[in-house]
C-alpha positions in Angstrom: 3.2 2.3 -9.3 -0.4 3.4 -9.3 -1.0 7.0 -9.6 -3.8 7.4 -7.1 -2.6 7.3 -3.5 -5.5 4.9 -2.4 -4.3 2.4 -5.1 -0.7 2.2 -3.8 0.3 -1.2 -2.6 0.8 0.0 1.0 -2.8 1.4 1.0 -4.4 -1.4 -0.8 -3.0 -4.1 1.2 -3.2 -2.3 4.5 -6.7 -1.2 3.8 -7.8 -4.8 3.1 -6.2 -6.0 6.2 -8.0 -3.4 8.3 -11.4 -4.4 6.5 -10.9 -8.0 7.3 -9.9 -7.4 10.9 -12.8 -5.0 11.4 -15.3 -7.5 9.9 -14.0 -10.3 12.0 -14.0 -8.2 15.2 -17.7 -7.1 14.6 -18.9 -10.5 13.9 -17.1 -11.9 17.2 -18.3 -9.0 19.2 -21.9 -9.5 18.1 -21.9 -13.3 18.2 -22.2 -13.9 14.6 -18.9 -15.6 13.9 -19.3 -18.6 11.6 -23.1 -17.9 10.8 -24.0 -17.5 7.3 -25.9 -14.1 6.7 -26.7 -12.4 3.4 -29.6 -10.2 2.8 -32.0 -12.5 1.2 -33.2 -14.3 4.4 -33.7 -10.9 6.3 -31.3 -9.0 8.6 -31.4 -9.3 12.3 -30.6 -6.4 14.6 -27.2 -8.1 15.4 -26.4 -8.4 11.8 -27.2 -4.7 11.2 -25.1 -3.7 14.3 -22.2 -5.9 12.8 -22.4 -3.8 9.5 -22.2 -0.6 11.4 -19.5 -1.5 13.8 -17.4 -3.0 10.9 -17.5 0.1 8.8 -16.7 2.3 11.6 -13.9 0.1 12.8 -12.5 -0.2 9.4 -12.5 3.5 8.7 -10.9 4.1 12.1 -8.3 1.6 11.5 -7.5 2.9 8.0 -7.3 6.4 9.4 -5.0 5.3 12.3 -2.5 3.5 10.2 -3.0 6.0 7.2 -3.8 3.4 4.7 -6.8 4.9 3.0 -8.5 2.3 0.8 -12.1 2.3 0.0 -12.3 -1.3 -1.0 -11.3 -2.2 2.7 -14.7 -0.9 3.7 -16.3 -3.1 1.0 -14.3 -6.2 2.5 -15.6 -5.2 6.0 -19.1 -5.0 4.7 -18.9 -8.5 2.9 -17.6 -10.1 6.1 -20.2 -8.4 8.4 -23.1 -9.1 6.2 -22.1 -12.7 6.2 -21.4 -13.2 2.6 -17.8 -14.4 3.2 -17.9 -16.4 6.4 -14.9 -18.5 6.7 -11.6 -17.3 7.9 -10.0 -19.2 4.9 -12.1 -17.1 2.7 -10.8 -13.9 4.4 -7.4 -15.0 3.8 -8.1 -15.6 0.1 -9.4 -12.1 -0.1 -6.0 -10.8 1.2 -4.1 -13.1 -0.9 -5.8 -11.8 -4.1 -4.8 -8.3 -3.1 -1.2 -9.4 -2.3 -0.9 -11.3 -5.7 -2.2 -8.2 -7.4 0.7 -6.3 -6.5 3.4 -9.0 -6.7 5.7 -8.6 -9.9 5.2 -11.6 -12.0 7.8 -12.7 -14.4 6.7 -12.0 -18.0 6.6 -15.6 -18.9 4.2 -16.6 -16.2 1.9 -13.7 -17.2 2.0 -14.9 -20.8 1.4 -18.4 -19.7 -1.7 -17.4 -17.4 -3.2 -15.4 -20.3 -2.7 -18.1 -22.6 -4.7 -20.4 -20.4 -7.5 -18.1 -19.4 -8.2 -15.9 -22.5 -10.3 -17.0 -25.4 -8.5 -17.7 -28.8 -8.3 -14.7 -31.0 -10.6 -14.7 -34.1 -8.7 -16.1 -37.3 -8.5 -12.6 -38.8 -6.6 -11.1 -35.8 -4.0 -13.7 -35.5 
């Protein structure tokens, strides 16, 4: 188990759920749902409002449910800025957090590391 309370599974998963919900609600409330945003093309007043509302709502939800997790605010920010626009992408964010806390059998972890890590130099094998 993680030593820092904000990194505990309940806080990490709950905080991310709060962040996704807050970002989605902010976009829907300001009519920006399914509109690509980002800061490169400029920020509209509605987009700035969505950022403020999503961060406020994410913080309030995390406080209400006692699931303090700073990265949940970052998730709300990514959604409200329009960087992550599709609901399927929101679920991928949540899935990555859940999988990060799922206990994997040792052989699966070794298999994944074998496929994704570069080979060791000859002197270290």
